[in-house]
C-alpha positions as a printed NumPy array, in Angstrom:
array([[ 22.297,  -6.541, -10.784],
       [ 20.589,  -7.707, -13.977],
       [ 19.156,  -4.329, -14.968],
       [ 19.514,  -2.634, -11.575],
       [ 22.737,  -0.758, -10.892],
       [ 23.902,   0.907,  -7.684],
       [ 24.39 ,   4.079,  -9.705],
       [ 20.723,   4.039, -10.807],
       [ 19.62 ,   3.507,  -7.206],
       [ 22.173,   5.886,  -5.644],
       [ 19.597,   8.463,  -4.422],
       [ 17.886,   5.705,  -2.428],
       [ 21.102,   4.248,  -0.997],
       [ 21.871,   7.704,   0.416],
       [ 18.723,   7.551,   2.589],
       [ 19.829,   5.122,   5.244],
       [ 17.417,   4.35 ,   8.071],
       [ 19.764,   1.993,   9.914],
       [ 22.567,  -0.538,   9.58 ],
       [ 23.276,  -3.21 ,  12.171],
       [ 25.13 ,  -6.419,  12.984],
       [ 22.69 ,  -7.306,  15.803],
       [ 19.771,  -9.708,  15.319],
       [ 17.338,  -8.175,  17.824],
       [ 17.98 ,  -4.601,  16.704],
       [ 17.507,  -5.566,  13.057],
       [ 14.16 ,  -7.278,  13.644],
       [ 12.894,  -4.357,  15.734],
       [ 13.963,  -1.684,  13.246],
       [ 12.532,  -3.518,  10.217],
       [  9.263,  -4.119,  12.119],
       [  9.077,  -0.413,  12.9  ],
       [  9.754,   0.614,   9.302],
       [  7.593,  -1.966,   7.492],
       [  5.492,  -4.396,   9.545],
       [  5.686,  -6.471,  12.701],
       [  6.958,  -9.956,  11.821],
       [  8.569, -13.129,  13.086],
       [ 12.195, -13.464,  11.977],
       [ 14.267, -16.652,  12.144],
       [ 18.019, -16.417,  11.522],
       [ 19.235, -19.447,   9.597],
       [ 22.95 , -18.838,   9.354],
       [ 25.581, -16.418,   8.189],
       [ 26.79 , -13.071,   9.482],
       [ 24.26 , -10.35 ,  10.249],
       [ 25.01 ,  -7.363,   8.02 ],
       [ 21.672,  -5.562,   7.85 ],
       [ 20.853,  -2.265,   6.174],
       [ 17.617,  -0.463,   5.353],
       [ 17.371,   2.595,   3.085],
       [ 14.03 ,   4.324,   2.53 ],
       [ 12.535,   7.092,   0.425],
       [  8.974,   8.382,   0.15 ],
       [  7.285,   9.556,  -3.   ],
       [  3.835,  10.884,  -2.131],
       [  2.021,   8.033,  -0.403],
       [  4.401,   5.404,  -1.829],
       [  7.404,   4.119,   0.096],
       [ 10.426,   2.598,  -1.638],
       [ 13.173,   0.771,   0.284],
       [ 16.234,  -1.364,  -0.111],
       [ 16.704,  -4.003,   2.56 ],
       [ 19.283,  -6.674,   3.304],
       [ 19.858,  -8.927,   6.289],
       [ 23.236, -10.312,   5.282],
       [ 22.449, -13.664,   6.834],
       [ 19.973, -16.271,   5.545],
       [ 16.575, -15.562,   7.109],
       [ 13.007, -16.868,   7.258],
       [ 10.358, -14.125,   7.617],
       [  6.699, -14.538,   8.66 ],
       [  4.753, -11.245,   8.548],
       [  1.329, -12.913,   8.111],
       [ -1.032, -10.868,   5.901],
       [  0.046,  -7.323,   5.05 ],
       [ -3.546,  -6.04 ,   5.478],
       [ -3.025,  -2.278,   5.105],
       [ -0.712,  -2.23 ,   2.091],
       [  0.521,  -4.079,  -0.984],
       [  4.189,  -4.894,  -1.472],
       [  6.252,  -5.351,  -4.62 ],
       [  9.529,  -7.059,  -3.797],
       [ 12.434,  -7.744,  -6.185],
       [ 15.948,  -8.952,  -5.344],
       [ 18.767,  -6.661,  -6.386],
       [ 21.235,  -9.37 ,  -5.423],
       [ 20.642, -13.016,  -4.594],
       [ 17.372, -14.887,  -4.462],
       [ 14.324, -15.287,  -2.265],
       [ 11.549, -17.868,  -2.038],
       [  8.236, -16.109,  -1.414],
       [  5.085, -18.074,  -0.55 ],
       [  1.954, -15.998,  -1.267],
       [ -0.887, -18.168,  -0.062],
       [ -0.633, -21.397,  -2.049],
       [  1.556, -19.877,  -4.795],
       [  5.342, -19.675,  -4.69 ],
       [  7.547, -17.08 ,  -6.389],
       [ 11.238, -17.842,  -6.792],
       [ 12.249, -14.193,  -6.843],
       [ 15.467, -13.019,  -8.465],
       [ 16.623,  -9.804, -10.187],
       [ 14.472, -10.681, -13.216],
       [ 11.354, -11.782, -11.301],
       [  9.556,  -9.654,  -8.695],
       [  6.806, -10.713,  -6.296],
       [  3.557,  -8.707,  -6.181],
       [  2.024,  -9.39 ,  -2.774],
       [ -1.639,  -8.441,  -2.294],
       [ -2.802,  -7.167,   1.135],
       [ -4.81 , -10.257,   2.104],
       [ -2.437, -13.014,   0.965],
       [ -0.882, -15.166,   3.735],
       [  2.84 , -14.546,   3.399],
       [  6.071, -16.368,   4.214],
       [  9.497, -15.449,   2.86 ],
       [ 12.912, -17.082,   2.788],
       [ 15.89 , -14.928,   1.793],
       [ 19.193, -16.593,   0.987],
       [ 22.378, -15.205,   2.567],
       [ 23.503, -11.988,   0.874],
       [ 20.1  , -11.244,  -0.653],
       [ 19.297,  -7.54 ,  -0.994],
       [ 15.869,  -6.441,  -2.162],
       [ 14.073,  -3.4  ,  -3.506],
       [ 10.628,  -2.965,  -1.916],
       [  7.72 ,  -0.815,  -3.053],
       [  5.004,  -0.301,  -0.427],
       [  1.605,   0.897,  -1.711],
       [ -1.043,   1.808,   0.915],
       [ -4.32 ,  -0.029,   0.549],
       [ -6.253,   3.244,   0.42 ],
       [ -4.168,   4.405,  -2.537],
       [ -4.876,   1.142,  -4.358],
       [ -8.601,   1.38 ,  -3.703],
       [ -8.851,   5.006,  -4.797],
       [ -7.036,   4.357,  -8.08 ],
       [ -8.831,   1.048,  -8.6  ],
       [-12.223,   2.723,  -8.225],
       [-11.342,   5.199, -10.967],
       [ -9.954,   2.472, -13.226],
       [-12.434,  -0.369, -12.694],
       [-15.512,   1.137, -11.042],
       [-17.505,  -1.135,  -8.739],
       [-15.23 ,  -4.085,  -9.525],
       [-12.631,  -2.422,  -7.282],
       [-14.967,  -2.654,  -4.301],
       [-14.338,  -6.404,  -4.107],
       [-11.27 ,  -8.177,  -2.685],
       [ -7.988,  -7.519,  -4.499],
       [ -5.669, -10.395,  -5.337],
       [ -2.756, -10.509,  -7.771],
       [ -0.953, -13.173,  -9.698],
       [  2.206, -12.824,  -7.628],
       [  5.041, -13.391, -10.151],
       [  6.041, -10.291, -12.154],
       [  8.663, -10.973, -14.834],
       [ 10.982,  -8.008, -15.332],
       [ 12.68 ,  -9.453, -18.437],
       [  9.593,  -8.713, -20.578],
       [  8.603,  -5.379, -22.183],
       [  5.886,  -4.848, -19.543],
       [  8.244,  -5.677, -16.686],
       [ 11.036,  -3.556, -18.127],
       [  8.646,  -0.588, -18.326],
       [  7.773,  -0.977, -14.638],
       [ 11.46 ,  -1.174, -13.722],
       [ 12.155,   1.968, -15.76 ],
       [  9.366,   3.858, -13.964],
       [ 10.721,   2.779, -10.578],
       [ 14.206,   3.978, -11.512],
       [ 12.813,   7.323, -12.698],
       [ 10.999,   7.882,  -9.405],
       [ 14.126,   7.06 ,  -7.416],
       [ 16.081,   9.593,  -9.495],
       [ 13.553,  12.239,  -8.408],
       [ 14.028,  11.661,  -4.667],
       [ 16.632,  14.45 ,  -4.245],
       [ 14.211,  17.004,  -5.724],
       [ 11.676,  16.249,  -2.971],
       [ 14.128,  17.622,  -0.401],
       [ 14.728,  20.849,  -2.301],
       [ 11.883,  23.333,  -2.05 ],
       [ 13.304,  25.394,  -4.895],
       [ 13.431,  22.453,  -7.314],
       [ 10.487,  20.432,  -6.036],
       [  8.249,  19.305,  -8.933],
       [  4.59 ,  20.444,  -8.933],
       [  2.35 ,  18.355,  -6.675],
       [ -0.085,  17.521,  -9.505],
       [  2.749,  16.139, -11.639],
       [  4.096,  14.049,  -8.744],
       [  0.6  ,  12.67 ,  -8.136],
       [  0.37 ,  11.736, -11.81 ],
       [  3.671,   9.818, -11.715],
       [  2.681,   8.06 ,  -8.516],
       [ -0.703,   7.042,  -9.94 ],
       [  0.882,   5.866, -13.215],
       [  3.171,   3.449, -11.383],
       [  0.21 ,   1.918,  -9.532],
       [ -1.987,   1.851, -12.648],
       [  0.74 ,   0.003, -14.526],
       [  0.445,  -2.848, -12.03 ],
       [ -3.36 ,  -2.775, -11.949],
       [ -3.682,  -2.862, -15.752],
       [ -0.803,  -5.214, -16.623],
       [ -0.385,  -7.643, -13.724],
       [ -3.321, -10.122, -13.646],
       [ -5.6  ,  -9.374, -10.693],
       [ -9.181,  -9.829,  -9.521],
       [-10.296,  -6.231, -10.115],
       [ -9.139,  -6.414, -13.703],
       [-10.866,  -9.773, -14.21 ],
       [-14.185,  -8.612, -12.744],
       [-14.29 ,  -5.177, -14.375],
       [-16.568,  -6.436, -17.126],
       [-18.884,  -8.412, -14.862],
       [-22.534,  -7.433, -15.038],
       [-23.278,  -8.699, -11.542],
       [-25.147,  -6.071,  -9.537],
       [-24.52 ,  -4.961,  -5.989],
       [-27.203,  -6.214,  -3.56 ],
       [-29.821,  -3.527,  -2.993],
       [-29.454,  -3.425,   0.79 ],
       [-25.703,  -3.058,   0.506],
       [-26.101,  -0.185,  -1.942],
       [-28.644,   1.527,   0.35 ],
       [-26.313,   1.163,   3.333],
       [-23.369,   2.659,   1.449],
       [-25.413,   5.587,   0.178],
       [-26.716,   6.236,   3.681],
       [-23.191,   6.249,   5.131],
       [-21.775,   8.517,   2.418],
       [-24.571,  11.024,   2.993],
       [-23.985,  11.183,   6.765],
       [-20.217,  11.075,   7.216],
       [-20.276,  13.577,  10.064],
       [-23.073,  11.865,  12.001],
       [-22.414,   9.496,  14.941],
       [-23.688,   6.404,  13.111],
       [-23.837,   2.943,  14.679],
       [-24.102,  -0.438,  12.984],
       [-27.711,  -0.656,  14.213],
       [-28.547,   2.708,  12.612],
       [-27.118,   1.657,   9.252],
       [-28.714,  -1.792,   9.274],
       [-32.129,  -0.393,  10.222],
       [-32.017,   2.099,   7.358],
       [-31.015,  -0.642,   4.912],
       [-33.835,  -2.9  ,   6.096],
       [-31.525,  -5.645,   7.349],
       [-30.345,  -7.025,  10.652],
       [-26.858,  -6.062,  11.805],
       [-25.722,  -9.657,  11.255],
       [-27.138,  -9.828,   7.719],
       [-25.629,  -6.485,   6.745],
       [-22.234,  -7.491,   8.119],
       [-22.416, -10.674,   6.058],
       [-23.199,  -8.655,   2.899],
       [-20.206,  -6.378,   3.458],
       [-17.89 ,  -9.298,   4.136],
       [-19.071, -11.164,   1.048],
       [-19.063,  -8.261,  -1.432],
       [-16.632,  -5.728,   0.073],
       [-14.26 ,  -7.921,   2.08 ],
       [-14.704,  -5.667,   5.121],
       [-17.224,  -4.767,   7.838],
       [-19.822,  -1.97 ,   7.67 ],
       [-18.014,   0.142,  10.267],
       [-14.634,  -0.277,   8.571],
       [-16.277,   0.737,   5.292],
       [-17.717,   3.839,   6.996],
       [-14.271,   4.733,   8.302],
       [-12.814,   4.357,   4.788],
       [-15.526,   6.652,   3.344],
       [-14.75 ,   9.243,   6.018],
       [-11.008,   9.083,   5.396],
       [-11.47 ,   9.371,   1.614],
       [-13.672,  12.431,   2.089],
       [-11.134,  13.999,   4.443],
       [ -8.326,  13.435,   1.941],
       [-10.344,  15.031,  -0.863],
       [-11.016,  18.138,   1.288],
       [ -7.374,  18.481,   2.36 ],
       [ -6.154,  18.194,  -1.224],
       [ -8.615,  20.822,  -2.43 ],
       [ -7.8  ,  23.374,   0.273],
       [ -4.198,  23.878,   1.416],
       [ -5.443,  26.244,   4.156],
       [ -7.887,  23.747,   5.653],
       [ -7.626,  22.981,   9.356],
       [ -6.869,  19.288,   9.887],
       [ -8.916,  19.345,  13.092],
       [-11.945,  20.913,  11.393],
       [-11.756,  18.451,   8.498],
       [-11.535,  15.517,  10.912],
       [-14.55 ,  16.72 ,  12.87 ],
       [-16.549,  17.36 ,   9.694],
       [-16.282,  13.702,   8.661],
       [-17.048,  12.22 ,  12.063],
       [-13.675,  11.847,  13.811],
       [-13.717,  13.271,  17.33 ],
       [-10.208,  12.085,  18.27 ],
       [ -7.511,  13.819,  16.224],
       [ -4.733,  11.382,  17.143],
       [ -6.785,   8.382,  16.099],
       [ -7.807,  10.153,  12.887],
       [ -4.139,  10.758,  12.005],
       [ -3.261,   7.135,  12.777],
       [ -6.047,   5.75 ,  10.592],
       [ -5.199,   8.273,   7.866],
       [ -1.547,   7.224,   7.718],
       [ -2.521,   3.532,   7.646],
       [ -4.791,   4.152,   4.652],
       [ -2.756,   6.656,   2.624],
       [  0.834,   6.283,   3.801],
       [  1.126,   9.898,   4.962],
       [ -0.209,  12.212,   7.654],
       [ -3.117,  14.607,   6.999],
       [ -0.859,  17.655,   7.243],
       [  1.424,  16.16 ,   4.562],
       [ -1.537,  15.791,   2.202],
       [ -2.528,  19.378,   2.811],
       [  1.026,  20.602,   2.22 ],
       [  1.308,  18.568,  -0.995],
       [ -2.022,  19.853,  -2.272],
       [ -0.871,  23.401,  -1.759]])
């Protein structure tokens, strides 16, 4: 496995989600576990298996199809994916760049990159799924306002370099810790687990070329109306704000404000408001293990608890009650 051994990954291989020899079942189960996608079977015997572990908000998997497959998931949108073959090879098209992935070369796939993948027969891959909200929270601390812009990575990550070998070592260490997460008596402290989780993400943000890193030193200022709108939203998270309310306060039309957010934040004003609310909710749940999830949701403007939980899991990779339990 060129640096990856089944012994090193044994704790993950013990966490089977499914195995199957059926095409339709395999596509449905992988869609459920990762993302809806189009899957074309090119030849060979179906011998699929998915194993999955969770470490805080991060998800790590091993996946194989057995047969040769072509996969079209479109853009990932809500998460970033690091994908490295344990066996075999894969051709991964990230926008207009191609990564010929193998056990010594991973693919780092940013949330907004158009994506197409071709796995050769027998290919088995290790996948690391990082929620977009986790990336943005760590990026804001690392790069300041530069992390408010769109995130894109150079997609090829060599693992046969000192930097790549360090990332592989950190991944292996996290996988070794998976059994401790099931044992309440041996479970590591939440603050230490958070630190390890953040370090793995920071390693990619600091060492793999990306747009946040490149723009961190830019002196370009945020447009005044955009800054006013964001300050207004952050100060009124619990209020029933509309796009018209926000635009009026910022002194812009709804169309002009939407254009500013799309140009400088790669999102819409209302999606940005939702992200601010979710970030505030997460901070409150982590500070107070006794907090009521319902009360926290209401305090930041969510009147529908089910929808709040759905949005929360999309952004952070875990449910609100899991954040509260981890914080405690």
